[in-house]
N, C-alpha and C positions, 0 to 999 in steps of 0.2 A: 814093520808093519806101521810103526806112529807116522814115519817117517811119509810113508804115503798116505796114510791117511789125511796128513795133514798136508800133502798136496793135490789132493782130491780135495780138499776143502776153498785149496785157496782158487784152484778151475773153476769150480761153482760156481765162487766171489765174481770170479771175473766176469764169467759166462753171466753172471748175474748183471753184470752193469753194463754189458752190452746191449744187453737186452734194454733193462732201462732206459739207454742213451736211444739204441736203436725206437723204442718207443716213444719218448722225447719227442727224436724228430719227426719222427712222422706224424706227431698232435701236433707240432708246428707246422710241418709242413702244408696239414689240412687249415687250417688257420686263412695259410697267405695264398693270394690270386700268384698265379702264373704269371710272368712277364711274358709280352707282346710285344715281340719286334716286329714295325712295322719300316719296310723298305722301299725306299722313296724311288718312284720309277719318272724322270726329269722328260720324260718323251708326252706322259701322261698331263690331265691338269688334274688342278686339286682333288676336284670334286668327284675323279674316279679313284682315288685314295682308297685304300685300306682299311678302313675304322675298325674302334676297338667295341669291341659286344662288353655292354654290364649291364647290370642289372642300374634299373636308376633309383635312383636313393629320394627319398620327399624332400622337400627343400619346406623352410618356416615360409607361413605364406604372408602376402605380399602385401601390405598393411593402403588401402588405397585413402585418400582422405579423400573427404565429403564435405561441400557447402550446405550450410545454413540456407535455404530455398530466401528467395525475398520478395516482395510485393512491386508484380511490372508497374510501373505508372503509364497510366494509357492517358496518353493528349487528345484531350476535347474540345474542339471547336466552338468559341462562344457565337453562339450569334449577334449579326453586328446589326441594329439597328437601320431600317431603310427609308427610302421617304414613300410615302403613300403617294400616288397619284390623286390628282388636281381634280376635277371638274371644271370645264374650260365652254363655251361657248359662243359661236358665230354669229349669238341674239347681240352679242355685246359690242359696242363703238370697238373698233381699230383699238384704240390709245387709253382703254377701259381694261385695269386688271383686277380678278378676282382675290380680295384677303384673306387672308383666316387671322384672328385675335389669340384663339387659346394655345399656346405655345406647347401645353402639353401633351401631347400625342395620345396618351393612353387615355388623358381625363375626355378627352376629344369623343374618341368613340366608344367611351361610356355613356355618354351622354347621346353620343349617336344613336347605337342603337339598345341603350338601354330601355328596364322597362318605364309606362306611362310616357314616352317622348311624344315626340311630333316627327312625324316620318320623315326617312329624306322625299326631297324634294316640295317640300313645303315653303310656300314660299309672304311676305311680305311689299305688299307695293304700298309704298308712302307715297301721296298726292299733294302736292302744295295749290292753294287755294286763297284768290285775293279776293276778289269783289266777281260775283255775279250777276251779271246784269237782268234788267227787268223783262220779261216776254216783248218781244218784240223789239226791245231795242239793241241798235249795235257794238260792236266793242273798240276803242281806238285804246286801250293798254293792253299788250301783248301774255300780258298776266292775267288779264279779266278772261271769263267766258262766259258765252249769251245761256241765256237760261233753257233756252233748247240743249245747249248741246252738254249743261249738265245736269237735265235728266235723260240724256240716252247716254250721257258714259254709265251715270246709274242703275238706270235698267240694263246698260250690258253688262255689269260690273254680276247685278244678280242672277243673267242667264247661264254668265259663265262659272256661279259659283263661287263667290267670295260674298266674304263678312268680316264687317268691321273689326279693330283690337284698339283698346289700348293703349296708351304709353305703358300703365307697369303691364299688359301682359307680352309688350315686345319688350321688355327688358327681360323678364323673365325667359322669353323664347330664347334671345340671343346669347343667353348667358348660360341659361342653363338648359336649351333646348323642351323647355314646358309644352307642352299640348296646347296648342292653338288650329284654328281653322284649318287645311292645308290649302287653302289658297286666302291670306290676308289679306287687307289693306287699311291705312290708317291716314285717314282727311284730316287734314292740316292746315284749318285758316287763321293762314297771317295776319297781323295788328290787331286792330278793333274794330270788328265788325260784326255789333252786337246782331244788325239788321238785317247783315245775309244768312244768319245763322237763326232769326225767326221767319224770314219770310222762305228761303230756298232748302234750307237744310232739314229742319226740324218735320216738318213735314216728312220726308224721306225717311229721314231716322225711327221716329215711330211708327213707321210702315213695315220696318224691316227690321225694329229692334235692332239699331247698330247706333254707334257713337260716333261724335264727332271730338277732333282734337282741339282746344284754340291756343295760338305761337301770340300771347297775349303783351301788349305792352302795359306795365303797370303804374308805372311814376306818374301817368301824364290821364289815368282813368279816372273820372272822376263818382263821384259817391250813386249817383244813379243808373253807372253802367255796370257796377257793382250788384246792385238790387236788378238789375234786369236781366246777366250773366244766371243770378239765382234763382230767380222766376223764371227762367229754359230750362233752369236745371232740375227743373220736379220729379224730371221722369230719370234723373240720370244718366242724359246724353250731353251734355259736358265734358271734356277730359283737359281740364284746365295747368297748360305747362310755361314756361317762360320764354320772352321774344326780345330779353334788355327789359332794362327800368326806365332809359328817355328815348332811345333808339331814334336817334339823329344821325346829322352827318357828321357830328361833331364827338360821336359816340361810337360811332363804327372802330373796328378794334384792325389797326392796323401794328408795325411796327414803332408809331410814333407813338402810339395809346399811352398816354400816362400809366399808371400802376394804379392810380386811384379814381381815372375814370373806369379801366377795365372791373376794378371791384366791386364799382357802384352797378353796375347793368348785369353785373355775374349774382353777384348775392342781395344787390336791391328787390329783387320779385319774390325775391323766398319767402319773406314773414308777410308780404300780401295776400300772396294766392294760401300759404298756409290759414291764415285769419276768413276769408271768406270760404274753401275749400275745404281746412279741415287737415289738410297735406299738403306738405313742400312738396314740388313739382321735381320729374325727374327727368327729365329734359329740357337742353334748353337749345331754341333752335336761333339760329348767328345772327342776327340782325345783319343786311343787307348782304346776306351770305359769304362775311368777313368773319375768319378765325387766324390765328396766330397761335404759337407752340404756346404763349405765354400766355394766352389766353385759356386755350385749352386746359393748363395745368392749375388755374384760378377756378377752372370750372370744378378740375376735378375735388377743389378742398370748397368746394362750395355745395358736396353731394350731389351736385348732375351723374347718372349713370349714361349718358347718351345725348351726344346734339344731330343737330340736320345742317345740311348745307342747300343751295341753291342748285346742285349740281345734276341733273337727270341721266345717272350714269344705269340706272335698274334697277329691277327689284335685289332684295335680301332675303339670305337664308341661315339657316344657323353655322355660324362661321366662315362663314361666304358673305362679302361683300364688297361688291363690284364700286372701284376706284379708281380716279385719272390720278397724275404723277401727281397736282396739288395736292391733295389726300393726303394722299402713300407718303408724301416726304411727312405728314404731321405723325406718322407712326402710332397712329391710336385711330383704329379703324371706327369703334361704338361711336366717338366724337364727332363723325364726319359722315355720317350717314348721308347717301344720296334719297334727293324729293325728284319725281316727274312732273313737270307741270301742269296744270291743268286742262291747259288747252290743247293738248295729244293726249292725254287719258285714254281714251278710249282705244285707241291705238297701241297704247301703253299698255292697259291688260290682253291684249291679244298678244304680245310680246311674254310677258313676263307668265302666261299659259303657258307658253310652248317650250318658252327655261324649264318650267317645271316638270314639265313632261319629261322633257332631256335630263332632268334633274336626277327626277327617280329613276330612272333608263341605267343609268350611270349607277345610281348608288349598287342598283340590282346585278351589274356586271362585278362589281366589283366587292360586293360584301364578303365576299369566300377569302380574297386575301385578307382584308378588313380583319375579321375574324383570328382569321390565321396570325397576323400582326399581332391581334391582342393577345393571344396567345401566347406566342416565341415572349412576347418585350412587360408584359405587364402581370407579373405575379401580383394577389393583393386586393386588386381589381374585383369589384361585384360582376359577377357570370353576365355575359349578355343573353339578349332574348333569344332562345334556341331558335338558329339556324334552318329554315328551311328552303333548298335551292330550288328557285325558279317561282322564289315569292313576288 
């Protein structure tokens, strides 16, 4: 019985081990994927091969590098100043070219279109006089005119709307476009001619509230002349300017004129004019029409602001001086201003009016472009008068 019991006990233990082994094997098998065998068919393409089916496993996320955004540089086109159109007129002779003298275009436009300035088309007609012959007498010198022609010219000027201006007004107009009558003229009598002023000019000046500019030779003027000039100037009709100190053939300005004579002719008139008329001259009227670069330089040293030649080139406007080749070569337009001759002044006044009309029309047609240029290239300058198209 004991043998049988022991045997039974061993059988049970063996059986339990078998059950335990089977249980372990089945547990391990449950945790393992069954093998799948893929049999390749050489007659089929790889895309037709059997594939293993499996539950997808999640992969760690891929880190995508990011870049810090940077500002994109945008290229801007900087406008380049361009040349503005310059007024031209066929009224001028073929060998005459208008010259400007203000190098800063912004400054020019600011003065051209600024407040309280002369309007575009404003002209000044300088007229050179010498002698006016007595009524009924003929003329033998081309620089002289008859009394009748002189009076006709003055009446014609009045009919056309001209007014006279002084040298000071002319300088203000040319340099700063200061307001003057739209049709202005400056009547200049050369040399020493108190009698011409008294007999011919003063009646016209008083009747029209006009002035006359005297280009006077001071070094040879007698004391009685100064007294007579002061008497004639009781109504402030005389505008005294310089025409040299001695003004003779040996003192005309040429390349051979000595520096001493140049200084004498330019500096000599100043103290006398200042003594008798209370102010230094602003204009120098070149004796004999002669001028040189050296003489112009000394004229600036002496304080003259403008100069007049004997060349009849046309009327002058703000920053617009008609000049010939000899004057252009001086590279100083304000010191070589033109003058019409008295014996053709009647016709020249008509020509000047026509040129003024052309210049005004040109300014109106180009005003928009000039304003646009000013806005583009002139920051910091004062505003222009409001632009009204069609003005």
